[in-house]
C-alpha positions, -999 to +999 in steps of 0.1 A: +000+000+000+028+024+008+044+018-026+011+024-043+006+058-025+041+069-034+035+062-071+001+079-071+016+110-053+044+113-079+020+109-108-005+135-095+019+161-080+024+182-112-011+178-125-029+206-107-022+243-101-002+253-071-033+265-052-048+230-054-018+210-041-025+198-006+008+179+002+044+190-004+064+169-028+087+143-015+122+156-008+152+145-028+165+125+001+132+107+003+133+099-034+169+088-031+160+063-003+130+048-021+132+016-041+102+022-062+103+011-099+092+044-114+089+055-150+109+085-164+078+107-162+071+096-126+107+104-117+103+138-133+071+144-113+091+137-082+126+149-087+118+181-106+088+191-085+109+187-053+127+219-062+104+239-086+075+235-110+081+206-132+091+216-168+075+198-196+098+182-223+085+204-251+099+237-236+134+229-250+148+209-279+165+175-275+201+188-278+196+215-252+181+190-227+208+164-234+239+185-235+231+215-213+202+214-188+202+177-178+239+173-172+238+203-148+208+189-130+225+155-127+255+171-110+233+191-087+219+158-075+254+145-068+257+120-097+290+122-116+297+100-146+328+091-166+321+119-191+327+144-162+363+133-157+387+161-166+360+188-163+360+215-135+340+207-104+315+232-092+337+242-063+365+249-087+343+274-104+334+292-073+300+276-066+292+278-029+289+246-009+254+232-008+243+241-043+256+208-058+249+179-035+279+159-022+256+129-016+243+110-046+205+117-047+196+096-077+208+062-090+224+059-124+195+037-135+169+062-125+189+090-140+189+072-174+152+069-172+147+105-163+171+117-191+153+095-216+119+109-206+130+144-215+151+137-246+126+113-262+096+136-256+114+169-266+111+183-301+140+181-325+140+219-328+125+246-306+088+250-311+077+280-331+059+311-317+022+312-319+006+333-346+007+370-338+001+404-353+031+416-373+042+450-359+036+480-381+065+502-390+064+536-373+053+543-338+023+567-339+027+598-317+064+593-311+096+605-328+129+587-324+159+608-312+194+595-310+215+620-291+250+626-304+280+627-281+312+637-299+336+616-277+344+580-271+330+563-240+318+527-236+280+525-242+273+504-211+242+519-195+229+502-164+202+527-154+181+555-170+157+576-149+140+609-154+138+632-124+101+641-120+109+676-107+135+688-131+131+665-161+168+659-161+180+624-172+201+605-147+222+577-163+241+550-145+272+535-162+287+501-156+321+517-150+311+532-116+296+565-128+264+584-125+257+612-151+232+640-149+221+652-184+201+682-194+174+672-220+166+708-227+201+715-240+210+686-261+216+663-231+246+683-221+263+670-190+253+688-158+272+665-134+293+634-132+292+615-099+316+586-091+299+556-075+312+525-057+298+501-083+273+501-112+241+521-103+208+504-110+181+524-090+176+559-076+152+578-054+154+615-051+147+634-019+131+668-012+164+682+002+183+676-031+198+644-018+192+610-033+195+573-025+214+551-050+214+514-053+245+499-068+246+463-078+282+452-077+293+429-104+269+426-134+283+392-145+270+362-126+287+361-093+281+354-056+297+386-045+284+409-017+297+443-028+264+460-036+253+489-016+225+514-009+239+549-003+225+584+005+242+611-015+242+648-005+259+678-020+282+702-002+291+731-024+300+713-057+310+680-041+289+650-036+294+630-004+277+597+004+269+577+036+261+540+034+226+529+044+232+492+036+263+474+023+275+439+015+244+434-006+243+403-029+241+417-065+210+439-057+190+449-087+160+468-073+148+486-042+113+497-032+107+524-005+076+526+018+066+526+054+059+489+062+057+491+100+037+523+103+062+543+123+063+571+099+098+563+087+106+549+053+117+513+050+133+494+021+128+462+002+159+451-017+160+424-043+193+406-039+194+388-072+226+371-064+236+341-085+237+307-067+229+325-035+205+354-031+175+367-011+146+391-008+151+414+022+129+439+040+148+465+061+125+479+088+133+511+106+141+508+143+154+531+170+188+515+164+188+517+126+173+490+104+164+454+111+167+430+082+139+405+077+146+379+050+113+374+032+128+347+009+161+330+009+163+322-028+184+338-055+167+356-084+146+384-067+141+408-095+116+436-086+091+445-059+061+467-058+049+482-025+011+483-025-019+478-001-029+447-019-056+436+006-069+471+013-065+468+050-045+500+055-009+487+056+016+482+028+021+447+013+048+436-011+045+421-046+077+404-057+089+389-089+112+359-083+132+345-112+158+318-117+145+282-109+116+291-086+099+316-109+068+332-095+050+364-086+046+363-048+025+384-024+039+391+010+008+402+030+016+425+059+003+410+092+018+437+114+048+436+138+072+427+110+053+396+100+045+389+064+024+360+051+037+346+017+013+336-010+023+326-046-001+344-070+015+329-102+041+302-107+061+293-138+085+266-150+122+273-144+131+281-180+104+307-182+128+336-180+107+361-160+124+396-163+101+424-152+065+431-141+040+458-132+007+460-113-017+483-132-054+484-142-053+474-178-090+469-185-105+498-165-125+476-141-109+492-110-087+462-102-050+463-110-038+435-132-003+419-134+017+426-165+048+403-170+076+401-195+096+369-197+127+364-219+158+360-198+180+337-219+214+338-204+216+305-185+218+268-196+193+270-225+203+299-248+178+291-276+148+309-289+117+300-268+081+301-280+068+310-246+089+342-243+069+374-245+046+398-227+015+388-207-015+404-189-030+384-160-064+398-153-074+404-116-109+390-107-111+415-078-105+387-053-068+383-057-069+356-084-051+363-117-058+347-151-038+351-183-060+371-207-034+383-233-001+371-246+021+384-273+051+362-282+084+382-282+117+365-281+139+377-251+114+402-236+132+418-207+117+452-197+086+472-199+068+505-192+031+509-187+011+541-192-015+560-211+010+571-237-015+582-263-037+599-237-069+582-248-079+569-213-065+534-214-031+518-207-005+511-233+028+492-232+064+496-243+085+464-242+122+458-249+141+426-256+177+420-245+177+386-263+158+391-295+157+370-326+180+391-348+166+375-379+130+387-374+116+412-399+106+438-389+131+439-360+112+432-327+134+442-299+115+475-291+077+473-295+049+498-286+016+481-279-013+506-283-045+495-266-077+498-286-112+504-274-120+467-274-091+458-252-069+446-280-033+457-285-017+468-318+021+465-321+044+491-336+081+493-341+106+519-355+117+510-390+152+523-392+165+521-356+202+511-352+212+477-340+216+486-303+213+462-274+185+474-251+191+468-213+170+495-195+139+515-201+120+542-183+094+569-189+092+606-178+084+641-190+118+652-205+105+684-221+079+696-195+050+694-220+028+672-199+031+639-216+054+609-210+085+603-231+104+571-231+141+566-227+158+533-236+193+525-225+219+507-246+245+481-236+272+473-261+286+438-254+317+444-276+327+473-254+328+454-222+364+444-223+380+466-249+381+503-257+352+518-277+357+525-314+327+548-319+311+578-302+291+573-270+255+561-277+241+554-242+204+558-250+177+567-274+147+589-268+111+581-279+098+617-279+060+619-272+047+644-297+012+646-283+002+680-267 
């Protein structure tokens, strides 16, 4: 009877949505100690679901499963084969202890069945995108501007933000710099501020100071050199004091009062690499108390919002990497937060950015998500990459209502850009299909009256790599312009050979 229950549990585990699962999956240790004669699919239901949502074989092609993803999973479960001899061990490559098991958690026989299940059921080639509207050339209501800077500097932009008070553009550079540019005078440089490491997020204060989040190393690493610093100006010199340091590749910070004491707190997404976390820093009489909301790597962005309308601030978080999900941390008071997964995704989904906005005008904010991260074990075009809208039923349940396939979708901005009363989208791709015609790495989605979205692209835009995007009123005319930051891979480790091209402007021409 016990064997029968094990088999039924493994078969059924990955069938229903997360909200319907009553029992946790068996642990890897439990699976390793069982002597059940399971099929490859049953093993996948158990082994894969023990760590994350089970991926289906059709999400990747045979070669990628067999040569990239599955060998890495095998080593994580402590199984090494003859083919691994002569290759670097994880610890030789700086992987922290505990990521790759030192104990063997799967037998070779079961591994062969698990591998065969994925390889035999995977397509020969990546599945194609679903049919979609082809973008029209020309973005209505916007003019493309490419500012010219007559000097060499690597085009490695890590942040673009528009100061809402002045309209000035603040630009973070990978090589530890923050530039302030004047959009009313050809983006002439107003200031240059050295920073400890690459800037990724900023918050301006009423006293002319600002808080700056710097991420540390951009390349995958388990370093802890990121920081959140407060900058203030004395005469013409900027000085900074550190609020938090030793942050694990932080990529985003949200500010709000989460404990109701009238003092601003912070939520920092420590993206990390093999290690990472999502941390809330609550103000106390002695400074800040760190509350770790989640101990997993891949925290990408948070949104502070009173989700349950009970008068205190909750947290929406986008978690990426293996355990991909949009998670609600519901404020219970006294520094206690209850975690609830609103949406979960398979580990190759590539979640990259999200927003919480009312897209259909029913009074309930919806979740807008882009997924297209393609920098890990499976660097192939994926049919499920794109931009999605999950509609809010008003009771906290979200259902996918719209999807537009877009290879490598990585960032977005949401707003009523055409000022017709509904919300539109700008989406960028960091990992596009370079062969697509027209080029689809920067798309404007204009919402129509019936809730549909019409895609537009610029016809003759240069072949830049887009890393960052923001919106703001650069010219003080009352509408939202869009700034898209560039990141030139070939200038990472060698001197630039062309003039600085750190961003482009999508100038809103509506009055």
